[in-house]
C-alpha positions in Angstrom: 101.4 88.2 84.8 98.8 90.7 82.7 98.1 89.9 79.4 99.3 93.0 77.9 102.7 92.5 79.8 102.5 88.9 78.4 102.3 89.7 75.1 104.9 92.4 75.3 107.4 89.6 76.6 106.4 87.4 73.6 107.4 90.3 71.2 110.6 90.6 73.3 111.1 86.9 73.0 110.8 86.6 69.4 112.7 89.6 68.4 115.5 88.4 70.7 115.8 85.2 69.3 115.6 86.6 65.6 118.4 89.1 66.6 120.7 86.4 68.3 120.4 84.1 65.5 121.2 86.8 63.0 124.1 88.2 65.1 125.5 84.7 65.8 125.1 83.6 62.1 127.4 86.4 61.2 129.7 86.2 64.0 129.1 89.6 65.5 130.1 89.6 69.2 127.6 91.2 71.4 126.0 91.3 75.0 122.6 91.6 76.1 122.2 95.1 78.1 119.9 97.4 79.6 116.8 96.5 81.7 116.4 92.8 80.3 120.2 92.0 81.4 119.4 92.9 84.8 115.8 91.0 84.5 118.0 87.9 83.5 119.4 88.1 87.1 116.3 88.9 89.1 115.8 92.5 88.2 112.3 94.1 87.7 110.3 93.1 84.1 110.8 95.4 81.5 110.2 95.3 77.7 110.1 98.5 76.2 112.9 97.8 73.9 116.1 95.6 73.6 119.4 96.8 74.1 122.4 94.8 72.5 126.0 96.1 73.4 128.8 95.7 70.9 132.2 97.1 69.7 132.1 100.0 67.7 133.9 98.3 64.7 131.0 95.7 65.1 128.2 98.0 64.6 127.8 98.1 60.9 128.2 94.7 60.5 125.4 94.0 63.4 123.1 96.4 61.6 123.5 94.9 58.1 122.6 91.5 59.8 119.7 92.8 61.5 118.5 94.3 58.2 119.0 91.0 56.4 116.8 89.3 59.1 114.2 91.6 57.9 114.2 94.4 60.5 114.1 98.2 59.4 117.3 99.8 60.4 118.5 103.3 61.2 121.6 105.4 62.1 120.7 108.0 64.2 122.7 111.6 64.6 123.5 110.9 68.3 126.5 108.9 67.1 126.6 106.1 70.0 124.0 103.7 68.7 122.2 102.3 65.8 118.5 101.1 65.9 116.6 98.4 64.3 112.7 98.0 64.4 111.3 94.6 64.6 107.7 95.5 63.9 106.8 97.6 66.8 109.9 96.5 69.1 112.9 98.5 68.8 116.2 97.1 69.2 119.2 99.5 70.1 122.7 98.7 69.1 124.5 100.4 71.4 128.2 101.1 71.1 129.3 104.0 73.0 127.1 104.1 76.4 128.0 106.6 79.1 130.9 105.8 81.1 131.3 102.0 79.8 133.6 101.4 76.8 132.4 98.4 75.0 135.9 96.5 74.6 137.6 93.5 75.6 137.4 94.2 79.4 133.7 94.8 79.0 133.1 91.7 77.2 135.5 89.7 79.9 133.2 91.2 82.7 130.1 89.9 81.1 128.2 86.9 82.5 126.7 84.0 80.8 122.7 83.9 81.2 119.7 82.0 79.6 117.1 84.3 78.5 113.9 82.7 77.1 116.0 79.4 76.6 118.7 81.3 74.7 122.0 81.1 76.0 124.1 84.5 75.6 126.4 87.0 77.4 124.9 89.5 79.6 126.7 93.3 80.4 127.9 92.9 84.1 125.4 94.5 86.3 127.7 97.2 87.4 128.3 98.3 83.8 124.6 98.5 83.2 124.0 100.4 86.5 127.0 102.8 85.6 125.9 103.4 82.3 122.2 104.3 83.5 123.4 106.8 86.4 125.7 108.4 84.2 123.0 108.9 81.4 121.0 111.0 84.1 121.4 114.8 83.2 119.3 117.9 83.5 116.8 117.1 81.1 116.4 113.4 81.9 116.4 112.9 85.6 114.4 109.6 86.4 115.4 107.7 89.3 112.8 105.1 89.2 114.3 102.6 86.7 117.7 102.5 88.4 116.0 102.2 91.8 113.9 99.4 90.9 117.0 97.6 89.6 119.0 98.3 92.8 116.5 97.0 95.4 116.0 93.6 93.1 119.7 92.7 92.7 121.4 94.5 95.3 123.3 91.4 96.8 124.8 90.8 93.6 126.5 94.2 92.8 129.9 95.5 94.0 128.4 99.0 94.9 131.8 100.4 95.8 132.8 99.9 92.1 129.5 101.4 90.8 130.0 104.6 93.3 133.7 105.0 92.2 133.0 104.7 88.5 130.1 107.3 88.8 131.5 109.6 91.5 131.8 112.9 89.4 128.3 112.9 88.4 126.0 114.7 91.1 123.1 113.1 90.0 124.8 109.7 90.8 125.8 110.7 94.2 122.4 112.0 94.9 121.3 108.2 93.7 123.4 107.0 96.2 122.3 109.1 99.0 118.9 107.9 98.2 120.0 104.2 98.5 121.6 104.7 101.4 118.5 106.5 103.1 116.2 103.6 102.0 118.9 100.9 103.6 119.5 99.5 100.1 123.1 99.9 100.4 125.7 100.8 103.0 127.3 104.0 103.5 130.4 104.8 101.2 133.2 102.7 101.9 131.2 99.9 103.8 129.8 98.1 100.6 131.1 94.4 100.1 131.2 92.5 96.7 128.1 91.2 95.5 126.9 87.6 94.9 128.2 86.8 91.3 125.8 83.5 90.7 123.8 83.8 87.7 120.0 83.7 87.9 117.9 81.8 85.1 114.5 83.7 84.5 111.6 81.8 82.8 108.6 82.9 81.2 105.7 81.1 80.8 
C-alpha cells in the first residue's frame, strides 16, 4: 500500500474509533455506510470520508456526541445529513439517503463486521448500492465507484433486489446494462442471491 494511502487509512481508523466510542458512549444506534461498509466485505479501498447511517430522530444526539468528542460540526441545508470534521477527515451523519429509509428494517438488514478491530453494524450491501445508484442524476453521473464495488462484491449481493429497488431510475437501468455487458451480473430475472458471509479486512 502506498504511503499516502496508508496515511489516509490511519486517519480513517483514528476517526472511526473516536466516532464509535462517542456514539456508543451516548447509546446512539448507527451503522457504517458508504464505501467503507463495502470495503469491510471485500470491496475496493476508499478513504475520502466516513459515512455513518442513523435514524433521523437520533441525528441531533449523534452530532452532539461527536462535538463533545472534539469534532467540528455542521448542519448543512440539504436536510438529509449532518457533517462533523475530525481534523481534515469528514464524517457524514446520514439519516436520509436516496431510496433507503434508515428505520428498524434497515438496521435489521445490517451485518456485523470488524473494521480496524472495531466490531460494528454495517449497512446491507444492497442498501449501499441502492442509495448510490439512486443518487445519480444529470449533474452527478459517475459510475466508477459503483462499478468497482459491484465487481468486488458481486457474489455477495442480491442483484434482483437492487434492480427492483432502483427500477425507476434511468441511470440505474443504464448501470445494469453496463454490468450485464461486462458479465458482472446476469440478465434481469436470472440473478441469484449473493453469499451472505461477512469478511473481515485487516489494515496493517
